[in-house]
N, C-alpha and C positions, 0 to 999 in steps of 0.2 A: 469218583469224586462227585459229591452230591450236587454241585452246581453246574455240571456239564450236561449238554444235550446228549441224546443217544448217539447222534452223529459224531459229536466231539469225543465222547468216550470210546467209540469204535476207532476213531483216528488215533487216540492216545494208546489204545491197546495194540493197534496194528504196528505202530512205530516202536513200542516197547518190545514186541516180539522180534521185529527187525533188528533192534539194537542187541537183543540178547542172543540172537542166532547168527547174525552177520557181523555186527560191529564189535562186540565184546571179544570174540576169539582172536581177532587180529589187533586188538588195542595194545597189548604189551609189546609186540614186535614193532608196531608202528611207532610207539613211543621210544623204544630202544634204538630204532634206526633213524629217528627223526623224519620219517617219510609219510606223507599223506597218501592213503590208498586211493588211487583214482578208480579202482574197481568198486570200492564202497561208494565213492561219489557217483559213479555211473548208476549203481543200483538205487541210490537215493533219488536220482533223476527219473528212473523208471517208475518209482513209487509216486512220483509227483510232488515230492517234498519241496523242491525249489519254486514250484508254482502255486503253492498253497494260498497266499493271500492276493493273488492276481486274478482278474476276471477271465472267463473262458475265452472272450473274444481275442485276447492276446496270448492264448495258449495255457492260461493258468487253470487252477482247480476251482475257482469261484468261492474260495473261502475268505478268511479274514485274519486279522493279526493274532487273534486268539488261537486260531488253528495252527499258525506258524509256531507260536510260542509253546504250545502243547507238544509239537514235534520236537522242538529244541529241548524241552525238559525231559522228554522220554530218551533221547539220545544221550544227554548229558549224565544220566544215571551210570552209564558204563564207560563213556569216552567223551571228555570235554573237548578234545581237539576236533572230533568229527561235529560236535554240536556247534562249535564256534565257526566251523567252516560253512555250515548251513546258515547260521545267523548273519555272518558277514556277506555271504554270497547274495542273500535276499535283501537285507536291510541296507547294505552299503554298496552292493554292486547293481542289483536289478531295480530296486525301488526308486533311487534317484532318476534313472532313465524313464521309468514308467510315470513318475510324478512330474518331472520337469523337462523331459525330452521332447523334441520336435517329432512330428509324425515320421519323418525320415529316420531319425535316430531310433525311434521305437521299432520301426520295421527292420532296421539293420541288426539291432542287438537283442531285443526282447525274446524272440522265438527261442534262440539258443540258451538264453539266461534262465528263462523260466522251466525250460526242459532239463537243465543241469548239464547241457552239452558244452556250455561255456561258463566261465566265472569272470567277475569284474572285481577290481579293488577300489578302495576310496582313499586317496592320498591326502590326508589332513595333517597328521602329526609330523613335526619337524624337530631337530635338535633343541631349538629355542621356542617351540610353539606346540603345546599340547592342549591342556585345559584352556590356555590363553590363546585361542585361535587368532585373536587380533595381532599376535606377534609373528604372524606368517611372514616369511622372507622370500619364498618362491615367487617369482614374477612371471607375468605373461604380457608381452608387448605386441600390439597388433601392427603388423607390418604388411600393408597392402591386404591381401586376402588370406593372410596367415597369422596365427599366433606363434610367437616365439617364446618358449618356456625355458626358464633357468632356475635352478634351485635343487633342493633335496628333500626327501621325506624319509621317515623311519617308522618301523614297526607296522608295516602295511600288510594286512591279511589278504591271502589269496591273490598276491600280486605276481607270483612266479611259477604257477602250476603249468603243466603242459597244455591246459585248456583255458588259461587266462587270456581274454581278448583285449582288455583295456584296463587302465586305472583312471578314475576320475580325480583330477587334481585341483585342489584349492590353490589359487594364486592371486597375488596383488595385481590388479589390472589398472590401477590409477588412484586417484584421491577423490574424496568426497568433502564438500564444504558444509559444515554444520550451520544451523541458524545463527549461532553465536559468532560465526566467522572462523572457527577452528576447523582443522581438517582431520580426516581420519582415512584409513586405507580403504579402498574399494576392492572387495574380494569377490571373485567370480570362480565358477567351476568349469573346467575344460576336460574334455575326453581325450586321453592320449593312448592310442592303440599300442599294445606291446609290439616291439620289433621296430618301432619308429626310430630312425637314425638320431642318435645322441641321447636316447632313453636307455638307461642302464639299470638292470635289476641286479642288485648285489647279492652275494651269498647269503643263504638263510642263516638266521640267528641261532646260536647255541643257547636255548632258552632253559630255564629251570623247570617250567611247566609248559602245557599245550605244545609238547615237543613235535607232535605230528601235524600241527597246524602250519600251513604255509605262510611264513612271515619274513619279509625282506626290507632292506633299505633300498631306496630308489634315488637315482640322481638324473637330472635333466640338463644337458649341456647344448644350448642353442637348438632345442627340439622344436621342429616346425610341424604344426598341424593345421588343417583348414579352419578358416574362421567359423565355419559351420559346426565345428566341434565344441563351441560354447554350449554348455548344458544349463538351461534356464536363462533368465535374464541376467545381463551383465550387472554386476554389483549386488546380486542377491545371493551370492555364495554363502555368506555367513548365516543368513536367515534360513536358507535351505538346509545347512548343516545343523542348525539348532533343532529343527524338526526331526531330522534323522537321528540325532543324538537322544532326544526324549524317547522316541520309539525304541531305539537301541537299548536304552536302560531297562525297558520292560523285557526285552528279549534276554538281556544278560541276567535279569532277575529270575527269569524262567530257567535259564541254564544253571544258575547258582541253586535254585530249588531242586533241580534234577541231581546235581552233585550231592546236596545234602540228603536227598532221598536215597541215592546210591550208597552213601556211607551208612545210612540207617539200615538198609537192607543187608549190607555186608556184616555189620556189627550184630544184627539180630541173628543171622544165620551162624556166625562164628560163636557167639556166646552161648547158643543152644547146643552146639556140638563139641565145644572145647571143654574137656573135663580136667579139672584140677582137684586133687585130693578126693577123687572118686565121684565128684559131682559137676554138672555143667556150670561154668562160671556165671551163667544167667541167673542162677539160683541165689547169687549173692546180692544183697540189697543195693550195694554201691553200683554194681554193673547195671542192675535193673533200673535204678534211678537215672543213671547216666543215659541209657537208652531212652528212657522216658523223656528226658530233656531234649534229646535229639529229635524225638517225634514231634514235640512241642514246637521246635524251631522250624521244621518242615512245614507243619500246618500253618504257622503264622506267615512264613514266607510265601506259601502257595496262595493264601488268601490275599496277600498284598499285591502279588503280580496279576492274579485274576482280576482284581478290582481295577487296576490300572489299564489292563488290556481291554476290559469291557468298556471302560470310559472312552478309550481311544477309538475303538470300533463304533461307538455311539456318537462320535463327534463331540464329545464333551471335553472340557479342559482336563488334562492329565499330567501336567508337568510335576506337580507336587507329588501326586501318587506314584509316578514313575520313579522319582527320586527316592521315596520311602521304600518302594518295592526293591530297588537296587541296593539300598543301604541294609535293609533287614535280611534280605536273601543272601547277600555276600557274606555277612556276618554268620549267617547259619551255616553256609558252606564251609567256612574256615573252621568254625567251632565243631561241627560235625566230623570234619576230616581229623581234627586233632583227637577228638573222643574216640572215633573209630580205630585210629592208629594205636591209641593207648590200649583199647580193648584187645586188639590183635597182638599186642606185645611185640616181641621181636619179629614176628612175621609181617607186622605192619610196616616194618622198615625195609622190606623187600620189594623191589620195584615190580615184580611180577604180580603183586596184589593190587586190586583195584583201589583199596584205601590208600596205599602208598602214592599212587598216581594222583588221586584226588588231593592228598596232602600237599603235593607240589603244585598241582594245577590251580587250586582254589585261591592262592594268594592274589593272582592277577585279577580276580573278580572284585577285589577291593580297590583296584587301580584303574582298570580299563573302563571306557565309557564315562570318564569322569571319577576321580577318586571319591572315597566315601567322605572325605572332608568337603569336597565340592557338593556332594549330595546334601550334607548338612546346611551348606550355604544357600543351596537352591530352596530347601524347605523353609529356612528362616526367611528368606526373601518373599516366598509365596505367603507366609504368614504375616507379611508387612513389617518385618523386623529388619533393621540395618545389618547387613552381613557382607 
């Protein structure tokens, strides 16, 4: 890729090799069994992938968000479940602790998180609160020196693995009075360790895609945690979430680009080797043009997320660019998955093929981290339009 430094290209190539030799061979069985390979997670930790964007003084690799997203794209070419495991572990598990945690919280959690020895979840989504985080119903009441948490969360990634240490939960902790006299919910984030009495991790979901990704519903029934488990300032939970969401859109865009690239790679190989009527199907203009369109989508998606990531790392505004990247790349992933499956024909309908798994996996890319309709709303607002 022309815009990468030598170090970034080496990182991308290294993770691609790891994905091809370690991740890809187990992807079908992991998808079939709905089980996240903890052995693969451990090897990712040994490679330093969970510590990529964190400074060396906390055990990280001293990289940046661009480096993390390059690794996510490389993994997603062959297995989106493994890619989202890394994305969520860093962006939703470790990064809030690094960015908003006290020194005590950082010392307790970060060493294992950045080494991949532990995972953390981020409990935001509820049955009635997804894109509308203001509709959160989970509550946390301060009782002496403890928070008492009640409520439920759904679709929470990395919340039930053998190495999950905690889930950071968004909860209503009171009310705020606006200048006009009206009131709004005060949202805060609280660290709830796994195994805390009253905290129940429900059975994993039977999902259409991302089957090997660890995803569970959570319930909190009079869960008591120390007052010191408040993450960041009280009442800043929504603002902290928005920053994480904007960054997460870049990472999801990188993941989607990887999926689109994986479909392109598979379609290219198949079209050159699949003979019909004595000639490779790649020799037919329609197939060649279809693959050309797939390449154009990958190129456009990659440029979009690279731009957003560079802006984020440079400290420049990137909300609009992140939304554009997520919108463009998720469309590319879905369209490339459809085209690749069509090129494969009947084999594209078999789950042991990578393209079949991408076909199922890619739909969530248009939904998670804000639906594509929400991305259009964000872009419109950033342009100064009513939306």
